[in-house]
N, C-alpha and C positions, 0 to 999 in steps of 0.2 A: 531609649528603652521602650517607649510607648508602642512603636511600630512592631518591634520584636515580640512584645507580649501579645499584641492583637493577632499577629500572624500565627503564633503558637496556639492561641485559643481557637481561632477559626479553623486552623488545620485539624484540631481535635473535635470539631463539631460544635463549639460553643458559640455564644452570641456576643455581639459588640453593641454596647449601649449608646444612646444618642449623644451623650457628652463626649464619649470616646471618638465617635465618628466626626464630631465637630472639631475636636482638637486635632485629629489626624488630617482632616481636609485642609484646615488652616495651615498646619505645619508643612504639608506637602506643597500647597500653593506657594508658600514662601521659600521653598527649596530646602527645608530642614529635614525632610525625609527623602532618602535617595531612591532613585527609580528601581533599583534592584529589590528593595524591601517592599515598595508598592506593588511591583510585579508579583512577588511572592504572595502578598495578601490577596491580590486580584485572582490569582490561580486558586487560592484556598476558597475564596468566595465562589468561584466558578464551580469547583468540585463539591463544596459543602452546601452551597446555596445561602440565601438570606430569607428570613421570614418577613412577614408583612411589615412589622414595626421596624425591622432593620432597614428594609428598603426605603421606608418613609424617612428614617433618620439619615440615611446616606444622601437621599435627595435633598433634604433640608440642609445638610452640612455643605454640600456642593453649592447650593443656592446661596448660602450665607458666606461662602468664601470670596464672593465678589459683590459687585453693585447690580442695580436693576434699572431698567427703563422706568421712567416716571411719566405716565400718560393719562392719569386720571383727570387732569385739568382740561383735556380736549373735548370732553362732553359727548363722545361717541362710543358705541360698542367697539371692542377691540378683539378681533378674532384672527387666529393664525391656523394654519393647516400644516401637519407634519406627515411625511411619508416614510415608511420604514425602508424604502430603497428598492430600486428596480432598474431595468434596462429600457431605455426609451421613455422614461417617466419624466416628461416635461410639464406635468400638470401645474406645478407651482408657478411656472412662467406665465401661464394663462390665468390662473386663479387670482393671483395677487392684484393685477390691474383690473380684472373683471369685477371682483368684489369691492375693491376701492372705488370703482366708478359708480357703485350703487350706494355710496354714503357710509360704508363701514370702514373703520380704520383697520389696516392690515400690517402689523409689525412682523414681517416675515423674515425669520432668522433661519438660515439654511447652512448646509455643510458642503464639503468637497467630496469628490469621488472616493469611495471606500471599497476595496476589493473589486469585484466585477461590476459594481453599480456605479452609475453616474452621479455627479454632484451639481446641484443647482448653481453654486458659486462659480464653478468652472464654466458652466453654460453661459451665465451672465457675463463673465469676463471675456468671452469670445466676441462680445460687442465692443468695438474699438473705444477705449477710454473708460469703460464702465468701472466704477469703484464700488467694491463690496465692503471695504474696510472702514465704514463710517464709525465714528465715535458714538457713544450713547447720546451725547448732546446733539450731534448732527442728525442722528436717526430720529430723535424725538421732534426736532424742529421740522424735519421733512414730513413726518407723519402728520403733524399738526397742519402743515400747509397743503400737502397733496393727498393725505389719507393712506400713504403706503411708503415703506422703505424696505428694500430687499438687501439684506445684509448678512455678513458672517458673524460668527461668535467673536465678539471683540475681547481684548485682554481683560476688560472690566467685568465681563459676564462669566460667572462660574469658572474661575481659573483652575480650580482643582479638577473639575470635570474635563476641561480642555487637555490637561496633562494626562489624566487617566485614559481619556479617549484614544490618544495617540499610543499610549502604552498597551492598551487592550488589543489594538490592531496588530501590534508587533509581538504579542505574547499569546496569541490564539485564545483569547478570553472574550471575544466579541459576542458569541452566541449564548449569553447568559441573560435570562429574562429579567432578574432583578437589576443587573448592571445596565442593561439596555434601557429599562424603564426609568431608572434613576438618572441616567445620562440625559435622555431626551427631556424628561420633565423638569430637571433643574434648569435647563436653558429656557424652556417654554414658560415656566413660571416666573422667570426673571423679566419677561416681556410685559408684565402688568396687563395680562389678558383678562377679558371677561368671558372668553369661551375658546375652546380648541377642538378642531376636527382632525381625526387621525385616519390616515390611509394605511391600513394594515395589509401588506402584501403576503400572499400565500402562493405555494407552487414551487416548481423546481428552480426558479430564478430568484427566489426570495432568500433573505438571510435565515429566516425560520420558515421552512417549507410546510410544516405540518399544521393543519387547521386547528387542532386542539391547543397547540402551543401558541399559535397566533391569537386565539381567543383569550388564552390565559394572559398574554402580554397586554392585550387591549384592556382587560379587566383591571390589571395592576395599575396601568397608566390612568385609567378613568378614576380609580379610587384615589390616586395621588393628586389628581386635579381637584377632586371633591374636597380633599383635606385642606386645600388652599383656596376654596371658594371659586374654583375655575371649572364650570361644567364642561364635560367632554362628550363627544360622540365619535364612534369609530365605524368605518365601513371596511369590510374585508374584500379586497380586490385581487384579481388574478395576476400572477407573474409567472405563468408557465409558458408565456410567449412575450416578446417585447410589446410595449404599449405604443400605439401609433406606428408610423413607418420609419421615422428618422431615429437613428442611434448614433450619437456623436455630438459634441458640444455645439458647434455653429449650425450643424444640420438641424438640431433640435430647436434652436432659437428660431430658425426659419420656419419650422413647422408650427411652433407656438404662435408666431406672428400670423401665420395663415389661419390658425384656430381663432385668434382674436378678430379676424375678419370674416369668420363664418365658414372657413374652408378647411377645417381640421378633419382628420380621419374620424369615422364614427365611434370607434372604441375610445379614443382620446376624449372626444366630446361627451360621451356618456359618463365616463368617470369624472370629468371636470364638472359637469352639471350636477351630478349626484353629490359630490363633495361640497360644491358651491352652494347648493340648496341647503345643506345642513348648516353651513356657515351663516347664511342669511337668516335662517330660522333661529339659530342660537343668538344672533345679534338683535333679534326682534325687528328686523328689516323686512320680513315677509311672514305672512300668517301661516303658510304651510309650504311644503316643497313644490307643489304645483305652481303657486304664485311666484315662488322664488325662481323656478326655471323660466317662466315667462319673462320675468324681469331681466334675467341674464341674457336670454335670447334677444330681447329688445336692445340691451346695451351693446351687444355685438352687432346687431343689425343696423343700428344708427351710427356706428363707428366710435361710440363713446369709450368703449373698453380699450380699443387700439390707441385712441388719443391719450388715455390715461397712462398706458405703457410708454408712449412717447415722452410724456412729462416726467415720468419716473427715470427713464434712461437719461434724459437731459440733466435732471437734477443731480444724478450720480456720476456726471462727467462723461457719459457715453454719447455716441453719435445717434441722435433720434431718427436720422434718415433711414436706419435699418428697417423701420416699420413700413416705409414706403418702397424701399428698394433693398431686397435681401443681398444684392451684390456688394453692399457696404460691408458685409461680414467677410472674414478671411476665407479664401477659397482654396480648395485642394489643388495641388499641381497636376494630379492624375486622377482619372476616373474611368471605370469600365463596368459594363453590364455583366451580371452573373446569371447564367442560364441553367434551366433544369437539365440534369444529366439523363433523365428518362421520363416517360409519361407515368402519371399516377396521381395519387392524392398527396398534398402536403401534410404529412403525418405529424411533423414536429418542427418547431423553430425554437431551439434551446437557448434561453436568454443568457445563461451563464457563459456559454461558448461564444455568443455574440459579444458579451462584455469583455471576455478575456481577449478576443480578437482585436477589439478596440484598443485595449492596453498594449498589445503587441504592435499595433499600428502607431502607437505613441499618443493615443488620445485619452489614456487613463494613467494611473500611477500605482506603483508597487511600494513606494516609500513616500512619506508625507512631503518630502522636499522635491519630489519629481516635478518637472515642468511638463505640462500637457500640450499637445498639438491640437488646437481647436478645430482644424479643418478636416480631420480624418473621421471615418466612420462608414456607416451603411444607410441606405434608404431601401427598406425591404417592403416590396409591394405585395408579395405573396402572403396569404394568411393561412393558418392551420385549417384544413378541410377543403381548401381549393383544389380543383382538378387542373392539372397542368400537362402540357405536351412537351416532349423532348425539345430542347432548344428555346423554350419560352422564357423570357426574362423574369427572374424572381427578385432581383435586387440590383442596386448599383453600389460599387465599391468606390470610396473616396480615400486617396492615399497621397503621401508626400512624394513618392517616387515609384518606379516600376517594381522594385522589390516589395514595396508596400502593397501593390496590387496583388502580387503572388501571395503575400501573407493574408490579405483579406479573402482571397479566393479559397485558401486552405481553411480559414476560419468558417466561412459560409458552408463549405462542404461538410465540415464537422457538425455545424449547427442545424442545418436544414435536412430533414429526412423525407424522401419521396417513397411512398409505399403503395401497395395495391388497395389498402384501406386505411382509414384514419379514425382513431377514437375522438369523440367530441372533447374540446378543450374545457377547462374549468369555466364556470359561469363568471362573467366579467366582474360582477359584484354579487357576492354570495350571502353576506351577513351584515346586519346592523347591530352595533353593540352600544348600550347605554349603561348607566348605573343600575338599571333594572335587570340587566342581563342581555344575552344574545338572542337575536331572532333572525329568521331567514329574510333576506332583503326582497322587497317587492317593488317591481317597476310600475305597478298599477297605481 
């Protein structure tokens, strides 16, 4: 009867109290509330919204539905980074070993592909043997030893959220600011963090394209962190074009390895360094962002960051040889260049169309249980604003067979627009958000 009563109340615009959220989350995690009732409640929340105290109560209820990492004994600052999702966004693969190489503990809990966006776990699992399903005890032991573990949401962490997350994807209730904030922060707060950095995507390829709603979501998450003694900083970054060149699981791992060796694309490195600098300052490992950037560049230049990634891969059952030889990664059976159909400016590279094309190639999922092909995707060398001639290569298609090449070609035709002129893209990093509010980001 509890679920029925709460559905009715929220449907009519009422509030759900903290004790009711707690009872509901525990009952749902144990299977005592059926999915159809939870789906109805989520839709009522999506349509009616949650106020600040309800969002905090839902976050706390999901957090309390499971266990937490216990890391206070390791004697280090513990900082994670979360991205709201994009195409070509392999920043986590670079940041985790890079920041861990500088003496900060990084308990990085990530997700799988969702909709058109890629998933860090799928990328990591393209490394032969790599295990992301560590238990909390295994993760804690590895973080104490190596300073980092790159894991998925274990059954022990916020089980109510894990079930709701899958249900939201199936019931078109993903794009709700309170539900997004509560889902993300219930998992992050379970990591026993001393700080969190948020990468808030905006633009046509983001789950929430509009800047005002992105800033609202950042503010809600930062306040939820404050409530639990976890200071947060958010940067708003562009997702009106893919980040970096590689889009697709194994291809993105290869590009991340190149970035750890100082050979990453400029846009990827700019976002990585900006987020990493915030992590190091939050951890007290650098006095300011300029010092932090120099330390990161030094770690990459000396090979320390790449070596840290090797140790993490080996500890989690993967083949560390991938750092020295990308051919260790699974390889696509077919590849083909995609050329510009006419001369002109690259006016647009639409990330959602790129992401959907990767799904059609088999590299993403439309259902939670779908198995992804790690080999497929694109390496897109053209950037918005580039002038190109007819026949000039813009990208390479990687596919499992010849029909996949045709699928990839159609996807790129739909995603890449060549025109006589091009509008400037969004600034790569536009805003910095803290508990004091939002301000324009400065590279100076």
